[in-house]
N, C-alpha and C positions, 0 to 999 in steps of 0.2 A: 871172254872178258876183254874189253878194249884197254890198250895201254896208252891211248891218246890222252895227254894231260888236259885238264880243264882250262878254259880261258877265264881270266879275271874280269873281263869287261862285259860279259853277258850274264846278267843276273837280274833278279827281281826281289822286291821286299813286300811281303804281305803282312800287314799289321791290323789285327782285329780284336775287338772287345768281345767278351763272352756273350753268347746269345744273339750276336749280330752277324748278318751275312754281308754287310757293307764294310769296306775297309775303313780303318780309323782315319787314314789320310789318303787324299787323292793323288797328290803330286808324287812322281817317281823319284826315288833316291838315286844319286849319281855316284855314291861311294859308300863302302861299308868296311869297317875294320874293328878289330878287337875280339873276334870270335875265339874263345879260349876256354879250355877246361883245365882245372888244376886239382891236384890231390896232395894233401899234406902227408908226408912220410914220417912215421914215428920211429925213433931209434932208441933201442934199449939194450942193456947188457944183462945176461943171466949171471947170478952170483956164482954158479958152478963153472962158468967160462967167461971170465972178465975180459979176455982178449978179443972176443968176437962181438960184433955189433949185429943185432937182429933188426930187421925192418918189418913194420906192419903198416898196412894202408890206413890212413886217417881220414879226416873229413874232406869231402869234395867241395870245390867252389868253382865259380864261373866268372870269367872276365866280363866287364861291361862292353857292350857292343856300341859303336859310334856310327851313326848314319848321317850322311850329308845330302842336302838337296838345295836346289834354288828356291829362294823364298818367293811365295806368291801371296795373293789376297786370301788364300785359304789358310785360316789360322787354326786348323784342326789340332795340331800338336800343342799349341798354346792353350787351346780349350781343354785338352786332356790334362795338361799340367794344372790348370785351375781346378778341375774336378778332383784330382788327387789331393790338392791343397785343402779342399773342403771336406775331405775324408770320405768321399764316395768310393764304392767298390769298383775300381776302374783298372784292374790288372788286365793286361793284354797278352795275346799270343802273337809272336812274331815268327814268320817263316822267311828264312833267307834261302832263296831258290837259285841254284846255279844252273844255267841253261847252255845249250849248244850255241855255237857262234851265230847261227842263223835264227836264234831265239825260238826254234820250232819244237824242241824237246827239252824235257827236264832231266838234268844229270843227277842231282842230289838236292835234298832239302834239309836244312838245319832248322829245327823247331825249338824256339825259346819259349819256356813256360812262365806264366805268372810274372810278366814283365811290368816294371814300373819305370817312369822317367826319372833318371838320376841327375841329369843335367840337360838344360836346353840353352843353346847358345845362339844368339842373334847374329846377323851378318856384320862383317867388318866393312866399314864404309870409308871411301876415299874419293874425294872430289876430283882428284887428279887422274883417276883411273877410269877404266870402262869395263871392269869385271862384273860378272853376275853376282848378285847378293846371295850368299850361301848361309843357310842356317843348319845347325847340327843338333841332333838328338842323341843323348847317351842313355842306353837302356841297361838296367840291372835286371837279372832274371834269377829264378830259383832252380832252373833245370834246363838242360839242352839234350835234345834227342836228334838222331840222324835218321832220316827217312829216305830209303832208296826207292827208285821207281818201281811201282808194283807192291811195295811194302805197306802194311797197315801201321800207322804211327803207334808206338808204345804208349800205354797210359801210365807207365811207372813214373816217368819224370813229371807228369802232370799232377800226380796224386801224392807222391812221397817226397817230403822235403829232405834236405841233407840230414843223414843219420846223426842222432845225438845219443850220447852215452846215457845209460839208465842204471839205476840201482833197483834191483828186484829182490823181494824177500823170498827165501827158500824154506822148505820144511827142514826139520832137524837132521834128516838124513841126506840133505843136499841133493835130493832126487827130483823134487817138483817145485815149480814156481807157484807161490801162494800169495794171498792177501794183496791183490792187484791195486787196491785203493791206497796202499802204502808205497807203491813204486814211485820213484823220483826220476824225472827226466831233467837232466842238467840244462841250465840256460846256455852255458858256453862250454864247449868241449874242452877237456884238459889239454894243455899245451904239450905235455910229455908224460910218459909213464916210466918210473924207475923201479926195477926189481932188484932184490938182494936175497941171498940164500944163507942160512945160518944153521949150525949144528949145536949151538950152545945149549939149548933146551930141547934138543931133538930136531929132526929135519924140519925146517920151516922156510917157506918162501914168503917174502914180504914185498908188496908193491906200494910205492908212495906216489901220490898225485895231488894236484892242487885244483880245486874247484872255485870258480868265481861266480858270485851272485850279484845281480844288478837290479835295484828296485825301479830303475827307469826303463828296463826292458819291457816289451809288450807282454801283457798277461795272457795266459791261455784263454781260449774262447770259453765264455761262461763264468770266468773267475774275475774277481776284482783285483786290480793292481795293488800290491801292498805298499805301505808307506814306511815300513820298518824292515830292514834286511833280515832281522831275526825270524820273521814269519816265513821267509824262504828257507833259511838254514835249519829250522826246527824239524823239517821233514827228513833231512839228512841225519840229524842228531838222533832220530828214532832208532837208527841201526847201530848206534854206539851205546844205547841205554840198556843195561841188563834188566831182564824181566824173569819172573818166576815161571819155570816151565813145569812139565808134567811131573818131573822127579822132585820138585820142590826147591831145587837149587837155582839161583838167578843165573841167567845166561843171556848174552846178546843175540839178537836174531841172526840167523844165517842169511847171507846176502850174496847176490850175483851182480857183478859189474859187467854189463853187456854193452858193447860198442861195435856195431857192424858185425863182422865175423869173429871178433875178439871177445872172450869172456873169461872171468876169473871168479871163483867161488870161495867164500870163507867168512870171516868175521871182521868187523871194523874194530881196530884196536884203540884208535885215538882220533880225536878231532882237535885241531889247534887253529886258532884264528891267525891270519896272515898279518902283514904290516898294516893293512887298513882294516884291522879286525873289529869284532863286535864291541869290544870294551871301549874303544876310542870313539866310535861314531855309531851309537845305537839306533837313533831314530832318524830316518831319512837318509841314512848312509847309502852311498852309491854302490859300494862293493864290499863284500866280505870274502876272504879267501880261506879255504879249509885245506889242511893236509890230512890225508887219511891213510892209515896203515892197516894191513890185514894178513891173514894166513890162508893158505889154500891146501887142498888135498894134493898129494903128489901125483895123482893120476890126471890132473887137470893142468892145462897150459897156464903160463904166467899171466897174471892180471893184477888189478889194484886192490885185492883183498887177499888175506892169507890164512892158512890154517895148518897147524902141526899135524903131521901124519902119525 
């Protein structure tokens, strides 16, 4: 393994659309910045140990990459911008390739998946100067993979979006996930999770969280975008509605909140609209926020539903 640091001046940018062997743009880029991976860290306290803060990995996100090049008569980037404006399927793959100083060998390749142009900046013009006209492209992407020389690029980042929390129905014994048609994938991941522990009515762990729903967000493939936020929240309300079970007594469905490696099983205790709640803005409302509480079995880790043991 070589300890020689990479040089910042020897690199290449490869920008391609799906199904095309030709590069999206011909002119070489002279600068690249903004390559960044971020992860949200969730902090919460257990009711049994309020002095300690526990950390959980949250949603991952990626910084926008900015590419600079001298502007020429090739308007390929501007054509791409227009195609995205027209709603055409024009997501690109961008490879940022770090090379040896003599440009003969590849050191590493950063692969950006499902890229869209977030910003296109034309040149700054000055009649008193003699600088090259520089244009800039800012790329947003859904995933970043690192490809070492000789490696096969991973397909994970290309096929899996950032993980979103799910509500999944369980059988009465909390052993099996069932009724997949009722599962709910949240639009926007919770900002934080708060757990508390109580012995008032027996050992109970409760997790509170807030979910945000947006009627202006893109609808899942094959579904029509709703014009009323209640059409979004009614799927969550299913888990808070008692139903007659086999024993004849009404009970709420058992539910699992799964978010990455974090999960919590129990029952939804309550749903409460937030400040922009359903009662104030029923039709065409942009957001509705829900607080949910629950119980869990003692053998399971803390999460946002709870159950008495």
